C-alpha positions in Angstrom: -12.9 41.5 79.4 -12.4 39.6 76.1 -15.4 37.9 74.4 -14.6 34.8 72.4 -16.6 33.6 69.5 -17.1 29.9 70.1 -16.6 28.4 66.7 -13.1 30.0 66.5 -12.2 28.3 69.7 -13.7 25.1 68.5 -11.2 25.2 65.6 -8.3 25.5 68.0 -9.6 22.5 70.0 -10.6 20.3 67.1 -7.8 17.8 67.7 -9.1 17.0 71.2 -10.8 13.6 71.9 -14.6 13.9 72.1 -16.2 13.3 75.5 -19.6 14.7 76.4 -19.6 17.3 79.2 -23.0 17.9 80.8 -22.1 18.6 84.4 -25.2 20.1 86.1 -24.7 23.4 87.9 -26.0 24.4 91.3 -28.6 27.1 90.5 -30.1 29.6 93.0 -33.8 29.8 92.4 -34.6 32.2 95.2 -31.3 33.8 96.5 -31.4 31.7 99.6 -32.2 28.3 98.1 -30.6 25.8 95.7 -31.9 23.0 93.5 -30.5 20.2 91.4 -33.2 20.2 88.7 -32.4 18.0 85.8 -32.9 19.1 82.2 -36.5 18.7 81.2 -37.4 15.8 78.9 -37.9 17.7 75.6 -37.4 15.2 72.8 -38.8 17.7 70.2 -36.1 20.2 71.1 -33.3 17.6 71.2 -34.4 16.4 67.7 -34.3 20.0 66.4 -30.8 20.9 67.6 -28.2 20.1 64.9 -24.5 20.0 64.5 -23.0 22.1 61.8 -19.8 21.3 59.9 -18.1 24.1 58.0 -15.1 24.2 55.8 -13.9 27.8 55.8 -11.4 29.7 53.6 -10.9 33.2 55.0 -9.1 36.0 53.2 -5.3 36.2 53.3 -4.5 39.9 53.8 -0.8 39.1 53.2 -1.6 37.5 49.8 -4.9 39.0 48.6 -4.7 37.0 45.3 -5.4 33.8 47.2 -7.4 32.5 50.1 -6.1 31.1 53.4 -5.8 27.3 53.8 -9.2 25.5 54.4 -10.1 24.9 58.0 -12.8 22.7 59.4 -14.9 24.0 62.3 -18.0 22.8 64.0 -20.9 24.6 65.6 -24.6 24.2 66.5 -27.9 25.2 65.0 -31.6 25.1 65.7 -34.5 24.4 63.4 -36.9 27.3 63.0 -40.1 27.9 61.0 -40.0 27.7 57.2 -37.7 24.6 57.1 -34.7 26.7 58.0 -31.8 26.4 60.4 -30.7 29.3 62.6 -27.1 29.6 63.7 -24.3 32.1 64.3 -22.7 33.9 61.4 -19.2 33.1 62.6 -20.0 29.4 62.3 -20.6 29.7 58.5 -18.7 32.9 57.6 -16.4 32.3 54.6 -17.6 28.7 54.4 -17.0 26.9 51.1 -18.9 23.9 52.3 -21.6 23.6 55.0 -23.2 20.3 56.3 -25.8 19.6 58.9 -26.1 16.5 61.1 -29.1 15.8 63.4 -28.7 14.3 66.9 -28.3 10.5 66.8 -27.9 10.5 63.0 -25.0 9.4 61.0 -25.9 11.2 57.8 -24.8 14.8 57.0 -27.0 16.9 54.8 -25.6 19.7 52.5 -26.7 23.2 53.4 -26.2 26.7 52.0 -26.3 30.1 53.7 -29.3 32.1 52.6 -29.0 35.1 55.0 -26.3 36.4 57.2 -25.8 39.4 59.6 -22.1 39.4 60.6 -22.5 42.3 62.9 -25.2 40.6 65.0 -23.6 37.1 64.5 -26.7 35.5 63.0 -27.2 33.4 59.9 -29.9 31.2 58.3 -29.3 28.0 56.4 -31.4 26.1 53.9 -30.9 22.4 53.2 -30.8 20.6 49.9 -32.9 17.8 51.2 -36.1 19.3 52.7 -37.3 15.9 54.0 -34.7 16.4 56.8 -37.4 18.5 58.5 -40.3 15.9 58.2 -39.8 14.6 61.8 -37.9 17.5 63.2 -40.2 20.4 64.1 -39.1 24.0 64.6 -38.4 25.1 68.2 -40.8 27.6 69.6 -39.4 31.0 70.6 -40.5 32.9 73.7 -42.2 36.2 73.0 -40.6 38.0 76.0 -37.2 38.3 77.6 -36.5 35.9 80.4 -36.3 37.1 84.0 -33.0 37.5 85.8 -32.4 34.3 87.9 -34.7 32.3 85.6 -33.4 28.8 85.0 -32.2 28.0 81.5 -30.6 25.0 79.6 -28.1 25.4 76.8 -28.2 22.8 74.1 -25.4 22.2 71.5 -22.4 20.3 70.4 -19.4 21.6 72.2 -16.0 20.1 71.6 -15.3 17.1 73.8 -18.0 14.8 72.4 -20.2 14.0 69.4 -23.5 13.7 71.2 -25.9 16.5 72.1 -24.8 18.3 75.3 -27.0 20.1 77.8 -25.8 22.4 80.5 -27.9 24.2 83.2 -27.7 27.7 84.7 -29.6 30.9 85.3 -30.0 34.2 83.6 -27.5 36.5 85.2 -28.2 39.8 83.5 -29.7 41.4 80.3 -27.8 44.3 78.7 -27.7 46.4 75.5 -24.1 46.2 74.3 -22.0 46.7 71.2 -21.6 43.5 69.3 -19.1 45.1 66.9 -17.8 48.6 66.4 -21.0 49.8 64.8 -23.6 47.1 65.7 -25.3 46.9 69.1 -28.1 44.8 70.5 -29.6 43.1 73.5 -27.5 40.4 75.1 -28.4 37.8 77.8 -25.7 36.7 80.2 -26.1 33.2 81.7 -23.9 31.1 84.0 -24.6 27.8 82.2 -21.3 26.5 80.8 -21.0 27.4 77.1 -18.0 26.1 75.3 -16.4 26.0 71.8 -18.9 24.3 69.5 -21.9 25.6 71.4 -22.2 28.5 69.0 -25.6 28.6 67.4 -27.3 26.3 69.8 -30.6 27.3 71.5 -30.9 28.3 75.1 -34.2 27.0 76.6 -36.3 28.2 79.4 -39.3 26.0 80.2 -40.2 24.6 76.8 -39.3 27.6 74.7 -36.1 29.1 73.2 -35.0 32.4 74.7 -32.1 32.9 72.4 -29.0 31.6 70.7 -25.7 30.9 72.4 -22.9 32.8 70.6 -19.9 33.6 72.8 -18.1 33.3 76.2 -16.1 35.5 78.4 -12.3 34.9 78.4 -10.6 34.6 81.8 -13.9 33.9 83.6 -15.7 30.8 84.6 -19.2 30.0 83.4 -20.0 33.3 81.8 -21.8 32.7 78.5 -23.7 35.1 76.2 -26.9 34.6 74.3 -28.5 36.6 71.5 -32.1 37.0 72.6 -35.2 36.3 70.5 -36.0 40.0 70.2 -32.8 40.5 68.1 -33.5 37.3 66.2 -37.0 38.5 65.2 -35.6 41.8 64.0 -33.0 39.9 61.9 -35.6 37.4 60.4 -37.9 40.3 59.5 -35.0 42.2 57.9 -33.9 39.3 55.7 -37.4 38.4 54.3 -36.4 40.1 51.1 -33.2 38.0 50.9 -30.9 40.9 52.0 -29.8 42.1 55.4 -30.0 45.9 55.6 -29.0 46.3 59.3 -30.7 47.9 62.3 -31.3 51.6 62.6 -28.4 53.2 64.5 -27.8 56.7 65.9 -24.4 58.0 64.7 -24.2 61.0 67.0 -21.8 60.8 69.9 -23.5 60.9 73.3 -22.3 61.4 76.9 -24.0 61.1 80.2 -25.5 63.9 82.3 -24.3 62.8 85.7 -21.7 65.4 86.6 -23.1 68.4 88.6 -20.7 70.9 87.0 -22.0 69.8 83.5 -25.6 70.3 84.6 -24.6 73.8 86.0 -22.8 74.6 82.7 -26.0 73.7 80.7 -28.2 75.7 83.2 -30.5 72.7 83.6 -33.3 72.5 86.1 -33.1 69.5 88.4 -36.2 68.0 86.8 -34.4 67.6 83.5 -32.8 64.2 82.9 -31.3 62.8 79.7 -28.2 62.3 77.6 -26.0 65.0 76.2 -25.0 65.3 72.6 -21.2 65.3 72.7 -20.6 65.5 68.9 -23.3 65.5 66.2 -22.9 63.2 63.3 -23.0 66.2 61.0 -22.5 69.9 61.7 -24.5 71.4 58.9 -27.5 73.6 59.8 -30.0 71.0 58.6 -28.9 68.3 61.0 -31.5 68.1 63.9 -29.1 67.5 66.8 -26.5 70.1 68.0 -23.7 70.0 70.5 -25.0 70.3 74.1 -28.5 69.2 73.2 -30.0 67.0 75.9 -32.0 64.0 74.7 -34.7 63.5 77.3 -37.0 61.0 75.4 -36.7 58.5 72.6 -40.2 58.4 71.3 -42.2 58.4 74.5 -39.5 56.6 76.5 -37.7 58.8 79.1 -33.9 58.7 79.1 -32.1 59.1 82.5 -28.9 60.8 83.4 -26.8 57.7 82.8 -28.2 57.5 79.2 -30.3 54.5 80.2 -34.0 53.6 79.6 -36.2 51.3 81.6 -37.0 47.9 80.2 -39.8 46.5 82.3 -40.1 47.2 86.0 -36.6 46.4 87.2 -34.3 46.5 84.2 -32.4 49.4 82.6 -30.4 49.3 79.4 -28.6 51.8 77.2 -31.0 54.3 75.5 -29.9 53.1 72.0 -32.1 50.1 72.6 -35.2 52.2 72.0 -33.8 53.4 68.7 -34.4 50.1 67.0 -38.0 50.0 68.4 -39.3 53.5 67.5 -37.4 54.2 64.2 -39.7 54.5 61.3 -38.8 55.3 57.7 -35.2 55.9 58.8 -36.0 58.5 61.4 -36.3 58.5 65.2 -38.6 60.9 67.1 -36.9 62.5 70.1 -37.5 65.1 72.7 -34.6 67.4 73.4 -33.8 70.4 75.6 -31.8 73.1 73.8 -30.8 76.3 75.5 -33.3 75.5 78.2 -36.3 74.9 75.8 -37.9 71.6 75.1 -38.6 70.7 71.5 -39.3 67.6 69.4 -37.0 66.5 66.5 -36.7 63.6 64.1 -33.2 62.3 63.8 -32.0 60.1 60.9 -31.1 56.6 62.0 -29.7 54.4 59.3 -27.7 51.2 59.2 -23.9 51.1 60.0 -22.3 54.3 58.8 -19.8 54.1 55.9 -16.1 53.7 57.0 -12.9 54.7 55.3 -11.5 51.4 56.5 -14.5 49.0 56.2 -14.6 45.3 56.9 -14.8 42.9 53.9 -18.4 41.9 54.8 -17.8 38.3 53.8 -15.9 39.2 50.6 -12.3 38.9 49.6 -10.0 41.9 49.2 -9.5 43.5 45.7 -5.9 43.7 44.6 -3.6 44.8 41.8 -0.1 43.7 41.0 2.2 46.1 39.3 5.8 44.8 38.8 7.1 43.7 42.2 4.4 45.6 44.2 1.0 44.4 45.4 -1.7 47.0 46.1 -4.9 46.4 48.0 -7.6 48.2 49.9 -7.2 48.8 53.6 -9.8 46.8 55.5 -10.7 45.9 59.1 -9.4 42.4 58.4 -6.1 43.9 57.1 -5.7 45.9 60.4 -6.5 42.8 62.5 -3.8 41.0 60.6 -1.1 43.5 61.3 -2.5 44.3 64.7 -1.3 40.9 66.0 2.1 42.6 66.2 2.0 45.3 68.9 5.4 46.6 67.8 4.2 47.1 64.2 1.1 49.0 65.3 3.2 51.2 67.5 5.4 51.9 64.5 2.4 52.8 62.4 1.1 55.1 65.1 4.4 56.8 65.6 4.7 57.3 61.8 1.2 58.9 61.7 -0.1 56.3 59.3 -3.8 56.9 58.3 -4.3 53.2 59.2 -4.2 54.5 62.8 -5.1 58.2 62.6 -8.2 57.7 60.3 -9.4 54.4 61.8 -12.9 55.5 62.5 -13.3 58.1 59.7 -16.0 58.0 57.0 -15.1 58.3 53.3 -14.8 61.8 51.8 -14.3 63.4 48.4 -10.5 63.0 48.7 -10.5 59.5 50.0 -13.1 56.9 49.1 -10.8 54.2 50.7 -7.2 53.8 51.7 -4.8 52.0 49.3 -2.0 50.0 50.9 1.0 47.9 49.9 0.1 44.3 50.7 3.0 42.2 51.8 6.7 42.8 51.0 7.8 43.5 47.5 8.5 40.5 45.3 12.2 40.0 45.1 13.4 42.0 42.1 16.3 44.3 41.1 13.8 47.1 40.3 13.2 47.6 44.1 16.7 47.0 45.3 17.7 49.6 47.9 14.1 50.2 49.0 12.9 49.0 52.3 9.8 46.9 53.0 6.7 49.1 52.5 4.2 46.6 53.8 1.1 48.5 55.1 2.2 51.9 53.8 -0.8 54.0 52.5 -0.3 55.3 49.0 -0.7 59.1 49.0 0.0 60.0 45.4 1.2 58.7 42.0 3.3 61.3 40.1 1.8 64.0 42.2 -1.8 63.0 41.7 -3.6 62.1 45.0 -5.0 58.6 45.1 -8.7 58.3 46.0 -9.2 54.6 45.8 -7.7 51.3 44.5 -9.6 51.7 41.3 -8.4 55.2 40.9 -4.8 54.1 41.5 -5.1 51.4 38.8 -6.5 54.0 36.4 -3.6 56.4 37.2 -1.0 53.7 36.5 -2.9 52.7 33.3 -2.9 56.2 31.9 0.7 57.2 32.9 3.0 58.3 30.0 5.9 59.5 32.2 9.2 57.6 32.0 9.2 57.2 35.8 6.7 56.4 38.4 6.9 58.4 41.7 5.0 56.8 44.6 4.6 58.9 47.8 3.2 57.4 51.0 1.1 59.0 53.7 3.4 58.8 56.7 5.8 60.9 58.7 9.0 59.0 57.9 10.0 56.6 55.1 10.8 56.7 51.5 9.4 58.0 48.2 9.8 55.3 45.6 10.8 56.0 42.0 10.6 53.3 39.4 11.0 53.0 35.6 7.6 52.7 34.1 8.4 50.6 31.0 10.6 48.2 33.0 7.7 47.7 35.5 5.3 46.9 32.7 7.8 44.5 31.0 8.5 42.5 34.2 5.0 42.1 35.6 4.1 39.0 33.7 7.4 37.2 34.6 6.8 38.1 38.3 3.3 36.6 38.2 4.6 33.4 36.6 7.6 33.2 39.0 5.2 33.4 42.0 2.5 31.2 40.7 -0.1 34.0 40.5 -2.8 33.5 37.9 -4.2 37.0 37.6 -2.6 40.4 37.8 -5.6 41.7 39.7 -9.0 40.9 41.0 -11.8 41.0 38.4 -12.9 44.5 39.3 -9.4 45.9 39.1 -8.7 44.2 35.8 -11.8 45.8 34.3 -10.3 49.2 35.2 -6.8 48.2 33.9 -8.2 47.0 30.6 -10.5 49.9 30.2 -9.8 53.2 28.5 
C-alpha cells in the first residue's frame, strides 16, 4: 500500500476551489455502539493551529547546475513551547520562503526552519515576529500513547477551504514501521479523514495532542497516519543543540524464529524465544553479533519469535522500538543465545548508516561540466528521477549498472560515492557518434578508477595525455575517447551557449582550481 505525503498532494490540488470539509464520522466507542459526538470546544487549540505557506525549489537531477521551478505548497503546523511551530519536514523541505498564518487572521508572518529531520518528517519553525505567540499558547502534548479505539480529532488546513478544518475518528492501530529506508518509528493509524494540506496539523484526544498528521494511505478510504508524541519528544531533545543526529538504529539484518525447521536447525529449547541474526552488520571478530545468534532480550525487554516486543498490556510492535529506548552512549545491551548458551552483549547502534548512494539531505547536487559532459554524484533523488521510467530502470538492471546492483551498499575504499553522467551530452561535434550516456556510472579515467566526483575532477585536472578515455561500469555500452585539449578549449563556449554561469558547484571548482 502506498503512503502519500500530504503536502505533495496539496501541490497537485492547489488549483481547486477552497471549500471546508468537516464531515463528522460515525465512531465506534465500544464495538457495539456508535456516537455522533461533535468536536470539543477548544478555542486554545484552534488558535494555536496555523496554516503554512512554502515556496519550494527542489533539486533538478537532470540539470544539477540549477534548481527546479518554484512551487507553492501549503500545510499545517501547531504551536509548541519555546515560541516555536512544529510541522512536517516535507511541508518546508527545500523552501526558499516560509510564511505562517493563524486561524481567522489575514496576516502572514515570515518564518524560518531551525531544525529538521527528513527521515522522521518533522521540522521546527521560528518566526520573525515573536509577538505572534502572545495570544496563542502552545498545545499540550499527552505523555502516553492513545488507546486503540480512542476518539480523536484532526485539525488542519486541507485543500478545499481556507478555514480551519476538524475531522473526527478513532485510533485504529499503533505500529513501529519504517518511515524511510533507514529510519523507523512509532506510527498511529486513525480513521479520521486526513487530506492534502493536513500535513503538520495536530491530532487531539481529549484536550491534548497525541501526535502530528503526516500522511495518508493511497487507494484506501479514511486511513491516515500520525507521528506520535513519543517520536516528537525524541526529535525535540535531539535538536536542542541545533543539529539533528538521528535515532540509534541496529544495522544488523534480522529474521523471525517462527519456523519449526529453523528452531530444530539451531537446536533451541522450546523455552527460547527471540529473533535470529540473519546477517551481521560487520563480520570481523570484534563485532558482538554473529550469524545465527538469537536475540532474546533488548535490555530487559523480551523479544518473541515474530521479532516483536510488548508495549503495554495488549500491544506488540517490532523489537527495534526498544532500541531507541535503551540505547546509551551509542550501544544497546542485549541478551543472546549462541550455540545454545545465553550471554549478554553490547551492540553498537548509531544513526542512519552511510550509503554509497545517499540522499541529498536537503542540499543540492554537486556537479562538474567538462566540455559537452556533465558529471554529478549519484543520489537517492537521482534514482527517483530516473525511476519514474520503468523501462529505463529495467535497462539499468539488465546492464548491471551499480545504480541498481549497489543500491544499498555502504561506501568503501574503492568507492566513496558513484559518479554519473547527468543528462544527455550538450550538442557538440566532439561527441558525435556516441550515444546518450545519461545515468552511466564512470568507472575510470585513462585507466585510473574513480572514487568520487572530487576525485574525478582531480584526475581530469591533472591529465597530461592527449586523449581522455572514459570507461563506464556496465555490461554493455561504449568507451568514450575524446581529445583533451579540444575539450578544455570548448568548455567555456558550451557554458555560454547553454546559459550556465559556473563550470561546477563551489566544492568541485575548489578541486579544479587547486593543485
